[in-house]
C-alpha positions as CSV (number, residue, x, y, z in Angstrom):
1,M,-149.5,331.2,164.3
2,T,-148.8,327.4,165.9
3,F,-148.8,324.6,163.4
4,T,-147.5,321.4,164.2
5,I,-145.5,318.8,162.2
6,A,-145.1,315.3,163.9
7,I,-143.2,312.7,162.4
8,D,-141.9,309.6,163.7
9,G,-140.7,306.2,162.7
10,P,-137.6,303.9,163.3
11,A,-134.1,304.1,163.2
12,A,-132.5,305.7,159.9
13,A,-135.8,305.4,157.8
14,G,-134.6,309.2,157.0
15,K,-137.2,311.1,159.2
16,G,-134.4,313.3,160.1
17,T,-133.7,314.4,156.8
18,V,-137.4,314.8,155.7
19,A,-137.8,317.1,159.1
20,K,-135.2,319.3,158.6
21,R,-136.3,319.7,155.0
22,V,-139.4,320.4,155.8
23,A,-139.1,322.9,158.4
24,A,-136.5,325.0,156.3
25,H,-139.1,324.8,153.5
26,F,-142.0,326.3,155.2
27,G,-139.8,328.7,158.0
28,F,-140.6,326.2,161.2
29,A,-138.5,325.3,163.8
30,H,-137.0,321.8,164.2
31,L,-136.1,319.8,167.0
32,D,-134.5,316.4,166.5
33,T,-136.2,314.7,169.5
34,G,-134.0,311.9,169.0
35,L,-130.8,314.1,170.5
36,L,-132.4,314.6,174.0
37,Y,-132.6,310.6,174.7
38,R,-129.0,310.5,173.1
39,A,-128.0,313.2,175.3
40,T,-129.7,311.9,178.6
41,G,-128.0,308.4,177.5
42,R,-124.4,310.1,176.7
43,R,-124.9,311.6,180.5
44,M,-125.8,308.0,181.7
45,L,-122.5,306.6,180.0
46,D,-120.5,309.0,181.8
47,G,-122.2,307.5,185.3
48,L,-125.0,310.3,185.6
49,D,-128.5,308.0,187.2
50,P,-130.5,308.3,183.7
51,V,-133.1,310.2,185.4
52,E,-131.1,312.7,186.4
53,A,-129.2,312.9,183.6
54,A,-132.7,313.8,181.8
55,R,-133.8,316.8,183.8
56,G,-130.4,318.6,183.7
57,L,-129.6,318.4,180.4
58,G,-128.6,321.8,179.1
59,A,-128.1,322.9,175.2
60,A,-124.5,322.4,175.4
61,D,-125.6,319.0,175.8
62,L,-127.3,318.7,172.6
63,E,-124.3,319.8,170.8
64,A,-122.2,317.1,172.0
65,N,-119.7,315.8,169.1
66,A,-120.5,312.0,170.4
67,L,-123.7,311.7,170.7
68,R,-124.5,309.5,167.1
69,T,-122.2,306.5,168.2
70,P,-123.4,302.9,168.1
71,E,-122.8,302.6,171.8
72,V,-124.9,306.0,172.2
73,A,-127.2,305.3,170.5
74,Q,-128.4,301.9,172.6
75,A,-128.3,304.2,175.5
76,A,-130.6,306.4,174.2
77,S,-132.8,303.2,173.4
78,R,-132.7,301.9,177.1
79,V,-133.1,305.7,179.0
80,A,-136.2,306.0,176.5
81,A,-137.7,303.2,178.0
82,L,-137.8,304.5,181.6
83,P,-141.1,306.3,182.2
84,E,-139.3,308.8,184.6
85,V,-136.9,309.9,182.0
86,R,-139.6,310.1,179.0
87,A,-141.9,312.4,181.9
88,A,-139.1,314.4,182.4
89,L,-138.2,315.4,178.6
90,V,-142.1,316.1,177.8
91,D,-143.1,319.2,178.8
92,F,-139.8,320.6,177.0
93,Q,-140.8,318.9,174.0
94,R,-144.9,320.3,174.2
95,A,-143.3,323.5,174.7
96,F,-141.5,323.9,171.8
97,A,-144.3,321.9,169.3
98,Q,-146.5,325.4,170.3
99,R,-144.0,327.9,169.5
100,A,-145.0,330.8,167.5
101,G,-144.3,330.4,163.8
102,G,-144.9,326.2,163.7
103,A,-142.7,323.3,164.7
104,V,-141.4,319.7,163.5
105,L,-140.6,317.5,165.7
106,D,-138.8,314.1,164.7
107,G,-138.8,310.8,166.8
108,R,-140.6,307.9,168.2
109,D,-143.6,309.0,170.3
110,I,-144.2,312.9,168.9
111,G,-147.9,312.0,167.1
112,T,-149.0,309.6,170.0
113,V,-148.2,311.0,173.1
114,I,-146.2,314.3,172.7
115,C,-148.3,316.2,169.7
116,P,-151.4,313.6,169.4
117,E,-153.2,317.0,168.3
118,A,-150.7,318.2,165.4
119,E,-152.0,319.3,162.7
120,V,-149.6,316.9,160.3
121,K,-148.4,313.2,161.3
122,L,-146.4,311.4,159.3
123,Y,-144.7,308.0,159.7
124,V,-141.3,307.6,157.8
125,T,-140.1,303.6,157.4
126,A,-137.8,302.0,155.0
127,S,-137.0,298.2,155.4
128,D,-134.6,296.3,157.8
129,D,-132.0,296.0,155.1
130,V,-132.3,299.7,153.5
131,R,-132.0,301.2,156.8
132,A,-128.9,299.3,157.9
133,A,-127.2,299.9,154.8
134,R,-128.0,303.9,155.0
135,R,-126.7,303.8,158.8
136,H,-123.2,301.9,157.8
137,A,-122.6,304.3,155.1
138,E,-123.2,307.0,157.4
139,L,-121.1,305.3,159.9
140,I,-118.4,304.1,157.9
141,G,-118.3,308.0,156.4
142,K,-117.6,309.0,160.0
143,G,-114.2,306.9,160.4
144,M,-116.0,304.0,162.2
145,D,-115.5,300.5,161.5
146,L,-118.2,298.4,161.9
147,S,-119.7,295.4,159.8
148,L,-123.3,295.9,157.5
149,A,-124.4,292.8,160.1
150,D,-123.8,294.7,163.5
151,V,-125.4,297.7,162.3
152,L,-128.7,295.7,160.9
153,S,-128.5,294.0,164.3
154,D,-128.2,296.8,166.3
155,L,-131.2,298.2,164.6
156,Q,-132.8,295.3,165.1
157,Q,-132.5,295.2,168.6
158,R,-133.5,298.9,169.0
159,D,-136.5,298.7,167.2
160,A,-137.3,295.5,169.2
161,R,-136.8,297.8,172.5
162,D,-138.6,300.7,171.3
163,T,-141.7,299.0,170.0
164,A,-141.7,296.7,173.2
165,R,-141.6,299.1,175.9
166,A,-144.0,299.7,177.9
167,S,-144.0,303.7,178.1
168,A,-144.9,305.5,174.8
169,P,-143.7,302.6,172.6
170,L,-142.7,303.1,168.9
171,K,-146.0,303.1,166.4
172,P,-147.7,305.3,164.2
173,A,-150.6,307.5,165.0
174,E,-153.7,305.6,163.8
175,D,-154.1,308.8,161.6
176,A,-150.4,309.0,160.5
177,V,-149.7,309.6,156.8
178,F,-147.2,306.3,156.0
179,L,-144.0,307.4,154.0
180,D,-142.1,304.2,153.3
181,T,-139.0,305.6,151.8
182,S,-137.5,302.0,151.0
183,E,-137.2,302.9,147.2
184,M,-137.7,306.6,147.3
185,S,-134.6,309.7,146.9
186,I,-134.2,311.5,149.7
187,E,-135.8,314.4,147.0
188,E,-139.0,312.2,146.4
189,A,-139.4,311.4,150.3
190,V,-139.3,315.3,150.9
191,A,-141.8,316.1,148.0
192,A,-144.2,313.3,149.4
193,A,-144.2,314.7,153.0
194,L,-143.9,318.9,151.4
195,R,-147.3,318.0,149.6
196,V,-149.1,315.8,152.8
197,T,-147.8,319.1,154.7
198,A,-149.4,321.6,151.9
199,E,-152.9,320.1,151.5
200,R,-153.3,320.5,155.6
201,M,-152.3,323.6,155.6
202,A,-154.8,324.4,153.0
203,A,-157.0,323.1,154.8
204,A,-156.1,324.8,158.3
205,G,-156.8,327.8,156.3
């Protein structure tokens, strides 16, 4: 059986956590596609050409401990704006989505470009202030010394770049179900995603 769940949305909206929990609940495989771009961005910062960095990604690159820094996040957003980089990573993502047993992919163009035929499409979002507070707490918890204002500015810069890029901009699919997590706990957000998915699975038979 193939059954694909596409979860899109901006940074720190909760899509990654929702995706992991939904995948675990249904026993589906999960792919955080943002890691592909972070790993490419990390390799670019190390001096590689972005396109060659994307084409040469290996499993070890996705396990790198330094993929969650603000510097890598900005690099990921820059390389994601390059059509050649996106093209280099499309086949990998589409093959993952069609694996037997079901798949959950989260990113920024899953429902619109990578898996437009996905059985479930969710667009997970939250207000700028809420997202910045969540990301700030996460980074402080990892020992990074950043102000809330800096984190908010970083997120807004990424949003602007991701939504304005010519290739696969961040936007909800026309048939995506919106999930605004601004005033939701993670349990409430996951429960909402599970309800939508269960309904679609039942309808698909």
